[in-house]
All heavy atoms as a GROMACS GRO file, in nm:
protein
  533
    1MET      N    1   0.091  -0.119  -0.001
    1MET     CA    2  -0.003   0.007   0.002
    1MET      C    3   0.094   0.130  -0.002
    1MET      O    4   0.192   0.129   0.052
    1MET     CB    5  -0.090  -0.003   0.123
    1MET     CG    6  -0.216  -0.072   0.105
    1MET     SD    7  -0.343  -0.035   0.236
    1MET     CE    8  -0.254  -0.075   0.383
    2MET      N    9   0.038   0.233  -0.065
    2MET     CA   10   0.103   0.362  -0.057
    2MET      C   11   0.001   0.463  -0.055
    2MET      O   12  -0.111   0.448  -0.094
    2MET     CB   13   0.192   0.362  -0.197
    2MET     CG   14   0.114   0.373  -0.320
    2MET     SD   15   0.224   0.367  -0.461
    2MET     CE   16   0.098   0.376  -0.596
    3PRO      N   17   0.041   0.591  -0.011
    3PRO     CA   18  -0.056   0.695  -0.022
    3PRO      C   19  -0.087   0.742  -0.161
    3PRO      O   20  -0.009   0.731  -0.243
    3PRO     CB   21   0.024   0.800   0.060
    3PRO     CG   22   0.166   0.772   0.057
    3PRO     CD   23   0.179   0.615   0.050
    4LEU      N   24  -0.205   0.799  -0.171
    4LEU     CA   25  -0.252   0.852  -0.305
    4LEU      C   26  -0.153   0.953  -0.368
    4LEU      O   27  -0.152   0.951  -0.486
    4LEU     CB   28  -0.394   0.913  -0.286
    4LEU     CG   29  -0.454   0.958  -0.408
    4LEU    CD1   30  -0.479   0.836  -0.501
    4LEU    CD2   31  -0.597   1.012  -0.377
    5THR      N   32  -0.079   1.028  -0.276
    5THR     CA   33   0.022   1.116  -0.328
    5THR      C   34   0.130   1.050  -0.416
    5THR      O   35   0.192   1.124  -0.488
    5THR     CB   36   0.082   1.201  -0.209
    5THR    OG1   37   0.130   1.110  -0.126
    5THR    CG2   38  -0.008   1.303  -0.151
    6MET      N   39   0.152   0.924  -0.404
    6MET     CA   40   0.260   0.860  -0.470
    6MET      C   41   0.213   0.822  -0.618
    6MET      O   42   0.299   0.780  -0.695
    6MET     CB   43   0.302   0.734  -0.398
    6MET     CG   44   0.345   0.762  -0.268
    6MET     SD   45   0.504   0.856  -0.256
    6MET     CE   46   0.620   0.731  -0.314
    7THR      N   47   0.089   0.833  -0.647
    7THR     CA   48   0.046   0.794  -0.780
    7THR      C   49   0.067   0.917  -0.885
    7THR      O   50   0.076   1.028  -0.852
    7THR     CB   51  -0.114   0.760  -0.783
    7THR    OG1   52  -0.190   0.877  -0.735
    7THR    CG2   53  -0.142   0.634  -0.697
    8LYS      N   54   0.075   0.874  -1.006
    8LYS     CA   55   0.100   0.975  -1.112
    8LYS      C   56  -0.031   1.011  -1.182
    8LYS      O   57  -0.122   0.942  -1.186
    8LYS     CB   58   0.202   0.924  -1.218
    8LYS     CG   59   0.330   0.874  -1.157
    8LYS     CD   60   0.427   0.984  -1.146
    8LYS     CE   61   0.555   0.944  -1.087
    8LYS     NZ   62   0.564   0.962  -0.944
    9ALA      N   63  -0.025   1.126  -1.245
    9ALA     CA   64  -0.141   1.182  -1.323
    9ALA      C   65  -0.178   1.077  -1.426
    9ALA      O   66  -0.088   1.022  -1.501
    9ALA     CB   67  -0.118   1.316  -1.385
   10GLY      N   68  -0.314   1.051  -1.440
   10GLY     CA   69  -0.354   0.956  -1.540
   10GLY      C   70  -0.380   0.810  -1.481
   10GLY      O   71  -0.445   0.733  -1.544
   11GLU      N   72  -0.318   0.785  -1.371
   11GLU     CA   73  -0.328   0.657  -1.320
   11GLU      C   74  -0.470   0.633  -1.246
   11GLU      O   75  -0.521   0.727  -1.173
   11GLU     CB   76  -0.221   0.632  -1.208
   11GLU     CG   77  -0.090   0.580  -1.250
   11GLU     CD   78  -0.006   0.542  -1.138
   11GLU    OE1   79  -0.005   0.420  -1.098
   11GLU    OE2   80   0.071   0.629  -1.090
   12THR      N   81  -0.525   0.512  -1.252
   12THR     CA   82  -0.646   0.481  -1.182
   12THR      C   83  -0.611   0.372  -1.076
   12THR      O   84  -0.533   0.281  -1.106
   12THR     CB   85  -0.757   0.426  -1.279
   12THR    OG1   86  -0.784   0.515  -1.371
   12THR    CG2   87  -0.875   0.384  -1.207
   13VAL      N   88  -0.637   0.403  -0.960
   13VAL     CA   89  -0.606   0.308  -0.845
   13VAL      C   90  -0.732   0.287  -0.763
   13VAL      O   91  -0.828   0.357  -0.775
   13VAL     CB   92  -0.506   0.387  -0.760
   13VAL    CG1   93  -0.366   0.391  -0.832
   13VAL    CG2   94  -0.543   0.530  -0.709
   14THR      N   95  -0.712   0.184  -0.680
   14THR     CA   96  -0.832   0.137  -0.593
   14THR      C   97  -0.792   0.174  -0.452
   14THR      O   98  -0.690   0.151  -0.398
   14THR     CB   99  -0.856  -0.013  -0.607
   14THR    OG1  100  -0.877  -0.050  -0.744
   14THR    CG2  101  -0.971  -0.056  -0.525
   15VAL      N  102  -0.886   0.242  -0.380
   15VAL     CA  103  -0.873   0.285  -0.243
   15VAL      C  104  -0.875   0.156  -0.153
   15VAL      O  105  -0.951   0.069  -0.163
   15VAL     CB  106  -0.981   0.366  -0.195
   15VAL    CG1  107  -0.972   0.406  -0.042
   15VAL    CG2  108  -0.995   0.507  -0.278
   16ARG      N  109  -0.763   0.137  -0.076
   16ARG     CA  110  -0.749   0.018   0.010
   16ARG      C  111  -0.773   0.048   0.161
   16ARG      O  112  -0.823  -0.038   0.224
   16ARG     CB  113  -0.598  -0.022  -0.004
   16ARG     CG  114  -0.553  -0.083  -0.139
   16ARG     CD  115  -0.620  -0.212  -0.162
   16ARG     NE  116  -0.605  -0.252  -0.299
   16ARG     CZ  117  -0.705  -0.314  -0.367
   16ARG    NH1  118  -0.828  -0.340  -0.327
   16ARG    NH2  119  -0.683  -0.348  -0.496
   17LYS      N  120  -0.740   0.170   0.196
   17LYS     CA  121  -0.758   0.209   0.330
   17LYS      C  122  -0.762   0.359   0.354
   17LYS      O  123  -0.692   0.430   0.274
   17LYS     CB  124  -0.646   0.139   0.420
   17LYS     CG  125  -0.650   0.171   0.559
   17LYS     CD  126  -0.516   0.111   0.632
   17LYS     CE  127  -0.525   0.145   0.780
   17LYS     NZ  128  -0.396   0.089   0.847
   18ILE      N  129  -0.833   0.412   0.452
   18ILE     CA  130  -0.835   0.554   0.475
   18ILE      C  131  -0.794   0.568   0.620
   18ILE      O  132  -0.850   0.510   0.710
   18ILE     CB  133  -0.964   0.616   0.443
   18ILE    CG1  134  -0.995   0.615   0.300
   18ILE    CG2  135  -0.970   0.760   0.489
   18ILE    CD1  136  -1.127   0.657   0.250
   19THR      N  137  -0.693   0.654   0.647
   19THR     CA  138  -0.646   0.669   0.784
   19THR      C  139  -0.690   0.809   0.832
   19THR      O  140  -0.740   0.882   0.761
   19THR     CB  141  -0.488   0.660   0.793
   19THR    OG1  142  -0.431   0.775   0.710
   19THR    CG2  143  -0.440   0.531   0.722
   20GLY      N  144  -0.668   0.837   0.966
   20GLY     CA  145  -0.702   0.968   1.015
   20GLY      C  146  -0.815   0.952   1.107
   20GLY      O  147  -0.867   0.842   1.147
   21ARG      N  148  -0.854   1.067   1.172
   21ARG     CA  149  -0.954   1.061   1.264
   21ARG      C  150  -1.101   1.028   1.202
   21ARG      O  151  -1.112   1.042   1.086
   21ARG     CB  152  -0.972   1.205   1.329
   21ARG     CG  153  -0.839   1.251   1.401
   21ARG     CD  154  -0.863   1.385   1.490
   21ARG     NE  155  -0.950   1.471   1.427
   21ARG     CZ  156  -0.899   1.573   1.335
   21ARG    NH1  157  -0.774   1.587   1.315
   21ARG    NH2  158  -0.987   1.656   1.275
   22ASP      N  159  -1.186   0.991   1.291
   22ASP     CA  160  -1.327   0.962   1.236
   22ASP      C  161  -1.377   1.061   1.148
   22ASP      O  162  -1.444   1.031   1.051
   22ASP     CB  163  -1.413   0.927   1.352
   22ASP     CG  164  -1.382   0.787   1.428
   22ASP    OD1  165  -1.302   0.724   1.365
   22ASP    OD2  166  -1.441   0.761   1.526
   23ASP      N  167  -1.383   1.201   1.194
   23ASP     CA  168  -1.435   1.301   1.126
   23ASP      C  169  -1.372   1.310   0.989
   23ASP      O  170  -1.447   1.346   0.890
   23ASP     CB  171  -1.442   1.425   1.193
   23ASP     CG  172  -1.305   1.477   1.238
   23ASP    OD1  173  -1.217   1.388   1.254
   23ASP    OD2  174  -1.294   1.598   1.248
   24VAL      N  175  -1.252   1.296   0.968
   24VAL     CA  176  -1.172   1.303   0.852
   24VAL      C  177  -1.215   1.195   0.760
   24VAL      O  178  -1.238   1.214   0.643
   24VAL     CB  179  -1.019   1.298   0.873
   24VAL    CG1  180  -0.946   1.286   0.741
   24VAL    CG2  181  -0.971   1.426   0.947
   25ARG      N  182  -1.223   1.074   0.809
   25ARG     CA  183  -1.250   0.954   0.727
   25ARG      C  184  -1.411   0.970   0.683
   25ARG      O  185  -1.438   0.938   0.571
   25ARG     CB  186  -1.239   0.820   0.803
   25ARG     CG  187  -1.098   0.791   0.833
   25ARG     CD  188  -1.068   0.644   0.869
   25ARG     NE  189  -1.170   0.585   0.959
   25ARG     CZ  190  -1.150   0.583   1.091
   25ARG    NH1  191  -1.029   0.622   1.143
   25ARG    NH2  192  -1.240   0.531   1.164
   26GLN      N  193  -1.486   1.027   0.758
   26GLN     CA  194  -1.633   1.041   0.737
   26GLN      C  195  -1.645   1.144   0.621
   26GLN      O  196  -1.720   1.123   0.516
   26GLN     CB  197  -1.711   1.092   0.852
   26GLN     CG  198  -1.845   1.127   0.828
   26GLN     CD  199  -1.937   1.004   0.806
   26GLN    OE1  200  -1.908   0.896   0.853
   26GLN    NE2  201  -2.037   1.020   0.709
   27HIS      N  202  -1.565   1.247   0.627
   27HIS     CA  203  -1.568   1.360   0.524
   27HIS      C  204  -1.516   1.304   0.387
   27HIS      O  205  -1.577   1.316   0.285
   27HIS     CB  206  -1.470   1.468   0.566
   27HIS     CG  207  -1.460   1.573   0.464
   27HIS    ND1  208  -1.571   1.654   0.427
   27HIS    CD2  209  -1.362   1.633   0.388
   27HIS    CE1  210  -1.537   1.748   0.326
   27HIS    NE2  211  -1.404   1.727   0.317
   28LEU      N  212  -1.414   1.224   0.395
   28LEU     CA  213  -1.364   1.165   0.270
   28LEU      C  214  -1.464   1.061   0.212
   28LEU      O  215  -1.488   1.047   0.090
   28LEU     CB  216  -1.234   1.096   0.294
   28LEU     CG  217  -1.111   1.187   0.316
   28LEU    CD1  218  -0.981   1.120   0.364
   28LEU    CD2  219  -1.083   1.271   0.178
   29ALA      N  220  -1.540   0.984   0.302
   29ALA     CA  221  -1.630   0.886   0.258
   29ALA      C  222  -1.748   0.962   0.186
   29ALA      O  223  -1.807   0.918   0.082
   29ALA     CB  224  -1.683   0.810   0.377
   30GLU      N  225  -1.784   1.082   0.238
   30GLU     CA  226  -1.887   1.153   0.177
   30GLU      C  227  -1.851   1.203   0.043
   30GLU      O  228  -1.947   1.228  -0.035
   30GLU     CB  229  -1.926   1.276   0.271
   30GLU     CG  230  -2.012   1.238   0.400
   30GLU     CD  231  -2.016   1.336   0.504
   30GLU    OE1  232  -1.972   1.436   0.484
   30GLU    OE2  233  -2.068   1.307   0.614
   31LEU      N  234  -1.718   1.231   0.024
   31LEU     CA  235  -1.684   1.271  -0.114
   31LEU      C  236  -1.668   1.156  -0.214
   31LEU      O  237  -1.647   1.181  -0.326
   31LEU     CB  238  -1.538   1.345  -0.107
   31LEU     CG  239  -1.537   1.476  -0.029
   31LEU    CD1  240  -1.388   1.528  -0.001
   31LEU    CD2  241  -1.623   1.584  -0.098
   32GLY      N  242  -1.680   1.034  -0.156
   32GLY     CA  243  -1.675   0.913  -0.247
   32GLY      C  244  -1.559   0.834  -0.231
   32GLY      O  245  -1.534   0.740  -0.300
   33PHE      N  246  -1.467   0.871  -0.140
   33PHE     CA  247  -1.346   0.791  -0.104
   33PHE      C  248  -1.386   0.681  -0.019
   33PHE      O  249  -1.367   0.696   0.109
   33PHE     CB  250  -1.233   0.875  -0.058
   33PHE     CG  251  -1.180   0.983  -0.152
   33PHE    CD1  252  -1.241   1.112  -0.144
   33PHE    CD2  253  -1.081   0.949  -0.256
   33PHE    CE1  254  -1.184   1.202  -0.242
   33PHE    CE2  255  -1.052   1.044  -0.350
   33PHE     CZ  256  -1.097   1.167  -0.336
   34VAL      N  257  -1.408   0.566  -0.063
   34VAL     CA  258  -1.452   0.450   0.023
   34VAL      C  259  -1.365   0.337  -0.024
   34VAL      O  260  -1.315   0.330  -0.141
   34VAL     CB  261  -1.596   0.415   0.018
   34VAL    CG1  262  -1.683   0.521   0.083
   34VAL    CG2  263  -1.656   0.393  -0.136
   35VAL      N  264  -1.337   0.242   0.070
   35VAL     CA  265  -1.252   0.128   0.034
   35VAL      C  266  -1.301   0.053  -0.073
   35VAL      O  267  -1.428   0.035  -0.096
   35VAL     CB  268  -1.234   0.032   0.164
   35VAL    CG1  269  -1.166  -0.101   0.133
   35VAL    CG2  270  -1.171   0.105   0.263
   36ASP      N  271  -1.219   0.006  -0.172
   36ASP     CA  272  -1.263  -0.067  -0.296
   36ASP      C  273  -1.318   0.019  -0.418
   36ASP      O  274  -1.346  -0.042  -0.517
   36ASP     CB  275  -1.350  -0.180  -0.262
   36ASP     CG  276  -1.278  -0.290  -0.191
   36ASP    OD1  277  -1.159  -0.310  -0.200
   36ASP    OD2  278  -1.352  -0.374  -0.133
   37SER      N  279  -1.320   0.154  -0.386
   37SER     CA  280  -1.365   0.240  -0.494
   37SER      C  281  -1.249   0.280  -0.578
   37SER      O  282  -1.133   0.290  -0.533
   37SER     CB  283  -1.436   0.362  -0.450
   37SER     OG  284  -1.356   0.441  -0.363
   38ASP      N  285  -1.272   0.299  -0.707
   38ASP     CA  286  -1.156   0.339  -0.800
   38ASP      C  287  -1.157   0.494  -0.813
   38ASP      O  288  -1.260   0.568  -0.813
   38ASP     CB  289  -1.180   0.283  -0.941
   38ASP     CG  290  -1.157   0.137  -0.935
   38ASP    OD1  291  -1.093   0.089  -0.853
   38ASP    OD2  292  -1.206   0.067  -1.037
   39VAL      N  293  -1.033   0.549  -0.807
   39VAL     CA  294  -1.008   0.691  -0.829
   39VAL      C  295  -0.898   0.709  -0.927
   39VAL      O  296  -0.816   0.629  -0.935
   39VAL     CB  297  -0.975   0.764  -0.690
   39VAL    CG1  298  -1.082   0.756  -0.600
   39VAL    CG2  299  -0.834   0.721  -0.634
   40THR      N  300  -0.924   0.813  -1.010
   40THR     CA  301  -0.829   0.838  -1.120
   40THR      C  302  -0.766   0.979  -1.080
   40THR      O  303  -0.841   1.072  -1.068
   40THR     CB  304  -0.897   0.855  -1.252
   40THR    OG1  305  -0.957   0.730  -1.279
   40THR    CG2  306  -0.792   0.873  -1.362
   41VAL      N  307  -0.629   0.983  -1.079
   41VAL     CA  308  -0.562   1.109  -1.055
   41VAL      C  309  -0.559   1.179  -1.199
   41VAL      O  310  -0.499   1.134  -1.292
   41VAL     CB  311  -0.422   1.074  -1.011
   41VAL    CG1  312  -0.339   1.212  -0.991
   41VAL    CG2  313  -0.415   1.008  -0.878
   42VAL      N  314  -0.624   1.306  -1.181
   42VAL     CA  315  -0.630   1.389  -1.308
   42VAL      C  316  -0.499   1.459  -1.324
   42VAL      O  317  -0.434   1.478  -1.429
   42VAL     CB  318  -0.755   1.481  -1.302
   42VAL    CG1  319  -0.760   1.572  -1.428
   42VAL    CG2  320  -0.873   1.391  -1.285
   43SER      N  321  -0.468   1.534  -1.215
   43SER     CA  322  -0.340   1.611  -1.219
   43SER      C  323  -0.276   1.628  -1.080
   43SER      O  324  -0.354   1.611  -0.976
   43SER     CB  325  -0.357   1.740  -1.283
   43SER     OG  326  -0.443   1.828  -1.203
   44GLU      N  327  -0.149   1.664  -1.075
   44GLU     CA  328  -0.086   1.678  -0.944
   44GLU      C  329   0.002   1.805  -0.959
   44GLU      O  330   0.075   1.821  -1.053
   44GLU     CB  331  -0.004   1.559  -0.926
   44GLU     CG  332   0.080   1.549  -0.800
   44GLU     CD  333   0.215   1.610  -0.812
   44GLU    OE1  334   0.277   1.598  -0.919
   44GLU    OE2  335   0.269   1.677  -0.715
   45ILE      N  336  -0.006   1.901  -0.866
   45ILE     CA  337   0.072   2.012  -0.866
   45ILE      C  338   0.118   2.037  -0.721
   45ILE      O  339   0.044   2.052  -0.630
   45ILE     CB  340  -0.015   2.135  -0.899
   45ILE    CG1  341  -0.074   2.108  -1.036
   45ILE    CG2  342   0.062   2.275  -0.893
   45ILE    CD1  343  -0.212   2.185  -1.061
   46GLY      N  344   0.250   2.017  -0.697
   46GLY     CA  345   0.314   2.043  -0.574
   46GLY      C  346   0.255   1.953  -0.465
   46GLY      O  347   0.249   1.984  -0.339
   47GLY      N  348   0.212   1.827  -0.495
   47GLY     CA  349   0.166   1.730  -0.393
   47GLY      C  350   0.017   1.741  -0.386
   47GLY      O  351  -0.054   1.649  -0.318
   48ASN      N  352  -0.046   1.854  -0.435
   48ASN     CA  353  -0.188   1.856  -0.420
   48ASN      C  354  -0.249   1.799  -0.552
   48ASN      O  355  -0.186   1.798  -0.660
   48ASN     CB  356  -0.236   2.004  -0.431
   48ASN     CG  357  -0.175   2.078  -0.302
   48ASN    OD1  358  -0.164   2.031  -0.193
   48ASN    ND2  359  -0.132   2.193  -0.318
   49LEU      N  360  -0.355   1.712  -0.528
   49LEU     CA  361  -0.414   1.640  -0.634
   49LEU      C  362  -0.550   1.677  -0.687
   49LEU      O  363  -0.634   1.740  -0.597
   49LEU     CB  364  -0.419   1.495  -0.596
   49LEU     CG  365  -0.291   1.420  -0.547
   49LEU    CD1  366  -0.327   1.284  -0.499
   49LEU    CD2  367  -0.197   1.407  -0.654
   50ILE      N  368  -0.580   1.660  -0.818
   50ILE     CA  369  -0.721   1.664  -0.862
   50ILE      C  370  -0.747   1.521  -0.896
   50ILE      O  371  -0.680   1.471  -0.986
   50ILE     CB  372  -0.732   1.764  -0.973
   50ILE    CG1  373  -0.703   1.912  -0.930
   50ILE    CG2  374  -0.877   1.752  -1.037
   50ILE    CD1  375  -0.712   2.014  -1.028
   51VAL      N  376  -0.860   1.469  -0.840
   51VAL     CA  377  -0.886   1.340  -0.873
   51VAL      C  378  -1.030   1.320  -0.914
   51VAL      O  379  -1.114   1.394  -0.881
   51VAL     CB  380  -0.864   1.241  -0.748
   51VAL    CG1  381  -0.724   1.244  -0.714
   51VAL    CG2  382  -0.956   1.287  -0.627
   52GLN      N  383  -1.050   1.218  -0.998
   52GLN     CA  384  -1.194   1.192  -1.038
   52GLN      C  385  -1.234   1.070  -0.962
   52GLN      O  386  -1.174   0.965  -0.951
   52GLN     CB  387  -1.175   1.148  -1.195
   52GLN     CG  388  -1.322   1.106  -1.258
   52GLN     CD  389  -1.372   1.222  -1.322
   52GLN    OE1  390  -1.306   1.309  -1.377
   52GLN    NE2  391  -1.515   1.218  -1.331
   53VAL      N  392  -1.355   1.094  -0.894
   53VAL     CA  393  -1.419   0.994  -0.819
   53VAL      C  394  -1.566   0.985  -0.864
   53VAL      O  395  -1.638   1.078  -0.863
   53VAL     CB  396  -1.422   1.035  -0.670
   53VAL    CG1  397  -1.489   0.914  -0.577
   53VAL    CG2  398  -1.285   1.060  -0.616
   54LYS      N  399  -1.593   0.862  -0.907
   54LYS     CA  400  -1.724   0.846  -0.975
   54LYS      C  401  -1.743   0.958  -1.086
   54LYS      O  402  -1.662   0.964  -1.173
   54LYS     CB  403  -1.838   0.849  -0.869
   54LYS     CG  404  -1.826   0.735  -0.769
   54LYS     CD  405  -1.938   0.734  -0.669
   54LYS     CE  406  -1.940   0.615  -0.581
   54LYS     NZ  407  -1.843   0.625  -0.467
   55GLU      N  408  -1.847   1.039  -1.068
   55GLU     CA  409  -1.861   1.141  -1.174
   55GLU      C  410  -1.816   1.271  -1.127
   55GLU      O  411  -1.838   1.385  -1.199
   55GLU     CB  412  -2.008   1.165  -1.216
   55GLU     CG  413  -2.053   1.048  -1.304
   55GLU     CD  414  -2.091   0.918  -1.230
   55GLU    OE1  415  -2.164   0.918  -1.141
   55GLU    OE2  416  -2.026   0.813  -1.275
   56SER      N  417  -1.748   1.280  -1.029
   56SER     CA  418  -1.699   1.423  -0.978
   56SER      C  419  -1.546   1.433  -0.975
   56SER      O  420  -1.471   1.338  -0.963
   56SER     CB  421  -1.738   1.431  -0.820
   56SER     OG  422  -1.877   1.410  -0.809
   57ARG      N  423  -1.499   1.554  -0.997
   57ARG     CA  424  -1.363   1.599  -0.988
   57ARG      C  425  -1.346   1.666  -0.848
   57ARG      O  426  -1.415   1.757  -0.815
   57ARG     CB  427  -1.311   1.686  -1.096
   57ARG     CG  428  -1.287   1.602  -1.227
   57ARG     CD  429  -1.222   1.674  -1.323
   57ARG     NE  430  -1.200   1.588  -1.439
   57ARG     CZ  431  -1.114   1.613  -1.539
   57ARG    NH1  432  -1.055   1.733  -1.540
   57ARG    NH2  433  -1.090   1.528  -1.637
   58ILE      N  434  -1.246   1.619  -0.772
   58ILE     CA  435  -1.234   1.669  -0.636
   58ILE      C  436  -1.082   1.705  -0.623
   58ILE      O  437  -0.993   1.636  -0.667
   58ILE     CB  438  -1.258   1.575  -0.534
   58ILE    CG1  439  -1.408   1.538  -0.544
   58ILE    CG2  440  -1.228   1.621  -0.388
   58ILE    CD1  441  -1.466   1.425  -0.466
   59ALA      N  442  -1.058   1.823  -0.565
   59ALA     CA  443  -0.926   1.873  -0.536
   59ALA      C  444  -0.888   1.830  -0.394
   59ALA      O  445  -0.968   1.848  -0.294
   59ALA     CB  446  -0.912   2.023  -0.546
   60LEU      N  447  -0.775   1.769  -0.379
   60LEU     CA  448  -0.730   1.725  -0.246
   60LEU      C  449  -0.599   1.789  -0.215
   60LEU      O  450  -0.509   1.785  -0.304
   60LEU     CB  451  -0.717   1.577  -0.236
   60LEU     CG  452  -0.836   1.493  -0.238
   60LEU    CD1  453  -0.782   1.345  -0.230
   60LEU    CD2  454  -0.915   1.518  -0.109
   61ASP      N  455  -0.574   1.845  -0.090
   61ASP     CA  456  -0.445   1.881  -0.051
   61ASP      C  457  -0.361   1.766  -0.017
   61ASP      O  458  -0.410   1.661  -0.002
   61ASP     CB  459  -0.446   2.001   0.048
   61ASP     CG  460  -0.495   1.950   0.192
   61ASP    OD1  461  -0.500   1.830   0.210
   61ASP    OD2  462  -0.512   2.035   0.281
   62LYS      N  463  -0.233   1.791  -0.007
   62LYS     CA  464  -0.130   1.690   0.014
   62LYS      C  465  -0.171   1.612   0.156
   62LYS      O  466  -0.160   1.483   0.154
   62LYS     CB  467   0.004   1.751   0.019
   62LYS     CG  468   0.114   1.652   0.015
   62LYS     CD  469   0.246   1.729   0.006
   62LYS     CE  470   0.356   1.636  -0.033
   62LYS     NZ  471   0.481   1.709  -0.058
   63THR      N  472  -0.218   1.690   0.246
   63THR     CA  473  -0.235   1.619   0.382
   63THR      C  474  -0.347   1.523   0.362
   63THR      O  475  -0.337   1.414   0.418
   63THR     CB  476  -0.276   1.733   0.490
   63THR    OG1  477  -0.178   1.831   0.479
   63THR    CG2  478  -0.286   1.678   0.620
   64MET      N  479  -0.453   1.566   0.298
   64MET     CA  480  -0.570   1.474   0.281
   64MET      C  481  -0.532   1.352   0.188
   64MET      O  482  -0.569   1.232   0.219
   64MET     CB  483  -0.695   1.543   0.224
   64MET     CG  484  -0.756   1.631   0.318
   64MET     SD  485  -0.834   1.546   0.462
   64MET     CE  486  -0.999   1.600   0.454
   65ALA      N  487  -0.466   1.380   0.082
   65ALA     CA  488  -0.432   1.282  -0.012
   65ALA      C  489  -0.347   1.169   0.047
   65ALA      O  490  -0.344   1.060   0.034
   65ALA     CB  491  -0.358   1.332  -0.127
   66ASN      N  492  -0.257   1.207   0.145
   66ASN     CA  493  -0.170   1.118   0.220
   66ASN      C  494  -0.242   1.022   0.315
   66ASN      O  495  -0.189   0.925   0.351
   66ASN     CB  496  -0.065   1.201   0.313
   66ASN     CG  497   0.062   1.234   0.227
   66ASN    OD1  498   0.106   1.152   0.136
   66ASN    ND2  499   0.113   1.348   0.247
   67ARG      N  500  -0.369   1.052   0.349
   67ARG     CA  501  -0.446   0.966   0.425
   67ARG      C  502  -0.521   0.865   0.352
   67ARG      O  503  -0.580   0.771   0.413
   67ARG     CB  504  -0.551   1.049   0.503
   67ARG     CG  505  -0.484   1.150   0.598
   67ARG     CD  506  -0.585   1.209   0.692
   67ARG     NE  507  -0.524   1.280   0.787
   67ARG     CZ  508  -0.541   1.410   0.819
   67ARG    NH1  509  -0.635   1.464   0.759
   67ARG    NH2  510  -0.470   1.469   0.920
   68ILE      N  511  -0.524   0.872   0.220
   68ILE     CA  512  -0.585   0.779   0.137
   68ILE      C  513  -0.481   0.678   0.067
   68ILE      O  514  -0.392   0.720   0.008
   68ILE     CB  515  -0.668   0.833   0.025
   68ILE    CG1  516  -0.768   0.942   0.077
   68ILE    CG2  517  -0.732   0.743  -0.075
   68ILE    CD1  518  -0.816   1.035  -0.034
   69MET      N  519  -0.486   0.549   0.128
   69MET     CA  520  -0.394   0.446   0.085
   69MET      C  521  -0.449   0.373  -0.028
   69MET      O  522  -0.567   0.329  -0.036
   69MET     CB  523  -0.360   0.354   0.208
   69MET     CG  524  -0.317   0.423   0.326
   69MET     SD  525  -0.178   0.532   0.304
   69MET     CE  526  -0.048   0.420   0.343
   70VAL      N  527  -0.360   0.346  -0.123
   70VAL     CA  528  -0.413   0.265  -0.247
   70VAL      C  529  -0.317   0.150  -0.275
   70VAL      O  530  -0.210   0.148  -0.218
   70VAL     CB  531  -0.415   0.362  -0.366
   70VAL    CG1  532  -0.512   0.474  -0.345
   70VAL    CG2  533  -0.284   0.433  -0.398
   0.00000   0.00000   0.00000
């Protein structure tokens, strides 16, 4: 497993685990980051990511992206 920040733009990966406090995990789950869901990294700028989850594009800062293990 590795954090989402380690993936390159254009890669589609499967969420394996989400770390952090309950409220953080709940927030990410509401955005669509749930275990076994696929996410595609659209672009990466300085560790901050834009990812495609289901039909939505979501911007994640480096701190949040590091909590999503793939």
